[in-house]
C-alpha positions as CSV (number, residue, x, y, z in Angstrom):
1,M,64.0,126.9,94.9
2,D,63.0,130.5,96.3
3,N,65.2,133.5,96.9
4,S,66.2,132.5,100.6
5,T,67.7,128.9,99.6
6,L,71.3,129.2,99.7
7,L,72.3,125.4,99.0
8,Q,70.4,122.6,97.4
9,V,71.6,119.3,97.0
10,K,69.8,116.9,94.6
11,D,70.3,113.4,94.2
12,L,74.2,113.6,94.8
13,K,76.1,110.4,94.7
14,L,80.1,109.8,95.6
15,H,81.1,106.4,95.2
16,F,84.8,105.4,95.8
17,R,86.9,102.3,93.8
18,T,88.3,99.8,96.3
19,L,89.8,96.2,95.9
20,R,86.8,95.1,97.6
21,G,84.4,97.2,95.2
22,A,82.9,100.3,95.0
23,V,82.2,102.1,98.3
24,Q,78.7,104.0,98.0
25,A,79.8,106.7,100.5
26,V,77.1,109.4,99.4
27,D,74.1,107.7,97.5
28,G,71.3,109.9,96.4
29,V,71.7,112.8,99.0
30,N,69.1,115.5,98.7
31,L,69.3,118.5,101.0
32,E,68.4,121.8,101.3
33,L,69.7,124.9,103.3
34,Q,68.2,128.6,103.8
35,Q,70.1,131.3,104.2
36,H,71.5,132.3,107.9
37,R,70.4,128.8,109.2
38,A,72.4,125.8,110.2
39,V,71.8,122.3,109.2
40,V,73.3,119.5,111.5
41,V,74.3,116.4,109.7
42,L,74.2,113.2,112.4
43,G,75.1,109.8,112.2
44,E,77.3,106.9,113.3
45,S,81.1,107.0,112.3
46,G,81.4,105.6,108.6
47,C,77.8,106.4,107.6
48,G,79.1,109.0,104.9
49,K,79.0,112.5,106.7
50,S,82.4,113.5,105.9
51,S,82.2,112.1,102.3
52,L,78.8,114.2,101.9
53,A,81.1,117.3,103.0
54,R,83.9,116.5,100.8
55,A,81.3,115.9,97.8
56,I,79.6,119.3,98.1
57,L,83.2,121.2,98.3
58,R,84.6,118.7,95.4
59,L,87.4,117.6,97.8
60,L,87.9,114.4,96.1
61,P,90.2,111.4,96.4
62,R,91.8,110.0,93.1
63,N,89.7,106.6,93.3
64,V,86.2,108.3,92.7
65,V,84.1,105.9,90.4
66,T,80.6,108.0,90.7
67,Y,80.3,111.5,91.1
68,T,76.8,112.7,89.9
69,G,73.9,114.9,91.0
70,E,73.3,118.6,91.4
71,V,74.7,121.1,94.0
72,L,72.9,124.3,93.6
73,F,74.6,127.4,95.4
74,N,72.4,130.5,95.3
75,G,70.6,129.1,92.1
76,N,73.6,128.1,90.3
77,N,74.5,124.6,89.6
78,I,78.2,124.6,90.8
79,M,78.4,120.9,89.5
80,Q,79.0,122.1,85.9
81,L,82.0,124.3,86.8
82,N,85.4,122.6,85.9
83,D,88.1,122.3,88.7
84,E,89.5,125.6,88.0
85,E,86.8,127.7,87.9
86,F,85.2,125.8,90.8
87,R,88.4,126.8,92.8
88,K,88.3,130.5,92.1
89,Q,84.6,130.9,92.1
90,V,83.3,128.6,94.7
91,R,85.9,127.0,97.1
92,W,87.0,129.2,99.7
93,V,85.2,132.1,98.2
94,N,81.6,131.2,99.0
95,M,82.3,127.9,100.6
96,S,84.7,126.8,103.3
97,M,85.5,124.1,105.4
98,V,86.8,123.7,108.9
99,P,88.3,120.0,109.0
100,Q,87.8,117.3,112.0
101,A,91.5,117.7,113.3
102,A,92.7,121.4,113.2
103,M,96.0,120.7,113.8
104,N,96.3,118.8,111.0
105,S,95.1,121.7,108.9
106,L,97.6,123.9,110.2
107,N,101.5,123.8,108.8
108,P,103.3,123.2,111.7
109,V,106.3,125.6,110.5
110,I,104.2,128.5,109.4
111,R,103.0,131.0,111.7
112,V,99.2,130.8,112.3
113,G,98.8,134.5,111.1
114,E,100.2,133.8,107.7
115,Q,98.1,130.6,107.2
116,V,94.8,132.8,108.2
117,Y,95.6,135.7,105.8
118,E,97.1,133.9,102.8
119,P,93.5,132.8,101.5
120,A,92.5,136.4,101.4
121,M,95.4,137.4,99.2
122,I,94.8,134.6,97.0
123,H,91.3,134.5,96.5
124,L,90.5,138.2,97.2
125,G,93.2,139.8,95.8
126,V,94.0,142.2,98.5
127,N,97.5,143.1,99.5
128,K,99.4,141.7,102.6
129,E,98.7,144.7,104.9
130,E,95.1,144.5,104.2
131,A,95.1,140.7,104.6
132,V,96.7,141.1,107.9
133,N,94.2,143.7,109.1
134,M,91.4,141.1,108.0
135,A,93.1,138.3,110.0
136,L,93.1,140.4,113.1
137,K,89.4,141.1,112.8
138,M,88.8,137.4,112.1
139,F,90.8,136.6,115.5
140,K,88.9,139.2,117.3
141,N,85.5,137.5,116.2
142,V,86.8,134.2,117.1
143,G,88.4,135.0,120.6
144,V,91.9,135.1,119.5
145,P,94.3,137.3,121.0
146,A,95.9,139.7,118.4
147,D,99.5,138.7,119.5
148,F,98.9,134.8,118.3
149,L,99.0,136.0,114.9
150,T,103.0,135.6,115.2
151,R,102.7,132.1,117.1
152,Y,103.2,128.4,115.3
153,P,100.3,126.2,115.9
154,F,102.0,123.7,118.3
155,E,102.3,126.9,120.8
156,L,98.5,126.9,120.9
157,S,96.0,124.7,122.5
158,G,93.4,122.6,121.0
159,G,90.7,125.2,121.6
160,M,92.8,127.9,120.1
161,R,94.0,126.0,116.9
162,Q,90.0,125.1,116.4
163,R,89.3,128.8,116.7
164,V,92.2,129.8,114.2
165,A,90.8,126.9,111.9
166,I,87.4,128.7,112.1
167,A,89.0,132.4,111.5
168,M,90.8,131.1,108.2
169,A,87.4,129.4,107.1
170,L,86.0,132.9,107.6
171,I,88.5,135.1,106.3
172,T,86.9,135.6,102.6
173,S,83.4,135.9,104.4
174,P,81.8,132.8,102.6
175,G,78.2,132.5,102.7
176,L,78.6,128.6,103.8
177,I,81.0,126.8,106.0
178,I,81.0,123.1,106.5
179,L,82.2,122.1,110.2
180,D,83.4,118.5,110.1
181,E,83.6,117.1,113.8
182,P,84.7,120.4,115.0
183,T,84.8,119.5,118.8
184,S,85.5,116.1,118.7
185,A,89.1,116.1,120.2
186,L,88.1,119.0,122.8
187,D,87.1,118.9,126.4
188,V,83.5,119.8,127.3
189,L,84.1,123.2,128.4
190,T,86.2,124.2,125.5
191,Q,83.6,122.7,123.3
192,A,80.9,124.7,124.7
193,N,83.4,128.0,124.3
194,I,83.5,126.8,120.5
195,F,79.8,126.5,119.9
196,N,79.2,129.9,121.7
197,V,81.5,131.6,118.8
198,L,80.0,129.7,116.0
199,K,76.3,130.9,117.5
200,R,77.8,134.4,117.8
201,I,79.1,134.4,114.1
202,K,75.9,133.1,113.0
203,Q,74.0,135.8,114.5
204,E,76.3,138.6,114.0
205,L,77.8,137.5,110.4
206,G,74.9,135.8,108.8
207,T,76.7,132.7,108.2
208,S,75.1,129.6,107.2
209,F,76.7,126.3,108.4
210,I,76.7,122.7,107.8
211,L,77.8,120.8,111.1
212,I,78.7,117.0,110.6
213,T,78.8,115.4,114.0
214,H,77.7,112.2,115.9
215,D,77.5,114.4,119.0
216,I,73.6,115.1,119.2
217,A,73.7,117.0,122.6
218,T,76.4,119.5,121.6
219,S,74.7,119.8,118.0
220,S,71.4,121.0,119.5
221,E,73.3,124.2,120.4
222,L,73.5,125.4,116.8
223,A,70.9,123.6,114.9
224,D,67.9,125.1,113.3
225,E,67.6,121.8,110.8
226,V,68.7,118.2,111.4
227,A,69.6,115.7,108.8
228,V,70.0,112.1,109.9
229,M,72.6,109.9,107.7
230,Y,72.7,106.2,107.7
231,A,74.5,104.0,105.3
232,G,75.2,107.0,102.7
233,Q,71.9,108.2,102.7
234,L,69.9,110.7,104.6
235,I,66.6,109.0,106.3
236,E,65.3,111.7,108.0
237,T,65.3,115.8,107.6
238,G,63.4,118.5,109.4
239,S,63.4,121.2,111.8
240,A,65.3,120.7,115.1
241,R,62.8,121.5,117.2
242,S,60.6,118.8,115.9
243,F,63.5,116.2,115.4
244,F,64.8,116.8,119.1
245,T,61.4,116.3,120.7
246,A,59.9,113.8,118.5
247,P,62.1,111.9,115.9
248,L,60.3,109.9,113.4
249,H,62.7,107.3,111.7
250,P,63.5,104.3,114.1
251,Y,67.1,104.8,113.7
252,S,66.5,108.4,114.9
253,Q,64.5,107.4,117.8
254,K,67.3,105.2,118.9
255,L,69.7,107.8,118.6
256,M,67.8,110.4,120.8
257,A,67.0,107.4,123.3
258,S,70.9,107.1,123.6
259,V,71.5,110.6,124.9
260,P,71.3,110.9,128.7
261,H,69.2,113.7,130.3
262,L,69.9,115.4,133.6
263,R,66.2,115.3,134.8
264,S,65.1,111.8,133.3
265,K,65.1,108.6,134.6
266,D,64.5,106.6,131.6
267,E,67.0,104.0,130.7
268,L,69.7,104.7,128.0
269,E,69.0,102.7,124.7
270,H,71.5,101.4,122.4
271,I,71.5,100.1,118.6
272,G,72.3,96.4,118.6
273,G,74.5,95.4,115.7
274,Q,76.8,97.1,113.2
275,P,76.0,99.4,110.3
276,P,76.0,97.6,106.9
277,S,79.3,97.7,104.7
278,L,79.1,100.5,102.2
279,V,80.5,97.9,99.7
280,N,77.8,95.4,100.1
281,L,74.6,97.3,101.0
282,P,71.5,95.3,102.0
283,I,68.7,95.1,99.6
284,G,65.7,97.2,100.9
285,C,65.9,99.7,104.0
286,R,69.5,99.6,104.9
287,F,68.4,99.8,108.8
288,L,66.4,96.5,108.3
289,D,68.8,94.1,110.3
290,R,69.0,96.5,113.2
291,C,65.6,97.9,113.5
292,T,63.1,96.6,116.2
293,K,59.9,97.9,114.1
294,K,60.8,96.2,110.8
295,M,57.9,94.7,108.7
296,D,58.0,92.3,105.6
297,R,57.5,95.5,103.3
298,C,61.4,96.6,104.7
299,T,62.7,94.4,102.2
300,E,62.0,96.8,99.6
301,E,63.5,100.2,99.6
302,P,61.3,102.9,101.2
303,P,60.5,106.0,99.5
304,V,60.6,109.3,101.1
305,Y,57.7,110.6,102.8
306,R,56.5,114.0,104.0
307,V,55.3,114.1,107.4
308,D,54.3,117.1,109.4
309,G,56.8,119.3,107.5
310,R,59.4,116.7,107.8
311,S,61.1,114.0,105.3
312,V,61.5,110.4,106.5
313,K,62.5,107.5,104.6
314,C,60.6,104.7,106.1
315,W,57.6,102.4,105.3
316,L,56.2,103.0,108.8
317,Y,54.7,106.4,107.3
318,Q,53.1,105.1,104.2
319,S,49.7,105.9,105.0
320,S,50.7,109.5,106.8
321,Q,51.6,111.3,103.6
322,E,52.2,110.9,100.0
323,K,55.6,110.1,99.1
324,S,58.0,113.0,97.8
């Protein structure tokens, strides 16, 4: 791992215990993120994207049956820290998260200003006056008026609540922010405004992002790299420029073919069938039953191949490069 690598995830697994069996939500994920960069994790609902975020930040439910692998942040394996050390040294200090529904993350009976500056007081040890000034600075960075500091969450629009949630995640100046579907409940104009805020923060503050979404068109605004997730595994990773122009994996190709283009007359495609159950995963390639390019070899699990600087988990590229 070189000096520019901020986060490195190695063979990360997170399985949940249920009455039907173990849900293999994150199953052997490998991911790398450089400083001042943004990686977008794409995939259908239920593929394990949000579970990956929670596994990295160790926000785990009680029914965890498997939680293994390595998560290196600035070269340090934070999986070796106990829960108290992780809370004090990592969560919200070096990594923070913007959840999918901002209203659900804000206490409706506490003024938003207090909810934003409280993490600075707890994790940075600053006094209230200094924390309030930090909150006002963050409000300015995300485009929230200063007088909103004394308002309650229900007095804010959906877009403003999302900006407040971003300010809350930024207050301790973490190196990495994980965004879980940050614009899914917002209108198109508000989505564009939020992504303009994120791009400015990335440029001015040097913050790195992991953006979890199923919205391919919107995610292209922020992405430097793309990671495609399917049935608990990453099946393709690489630069955003390469992915959005020529995706490699058959699933990725179908995803891109489902996105409408203003100047294209190509007919939109769809992916037939349903994603496999994370409790009863198929043998071999997990996209096998829905793939239009399947071969006999696909009944065996494919390795990860390196193709033109990208990684792809598909037998189609067996002859292209050596497996990684």
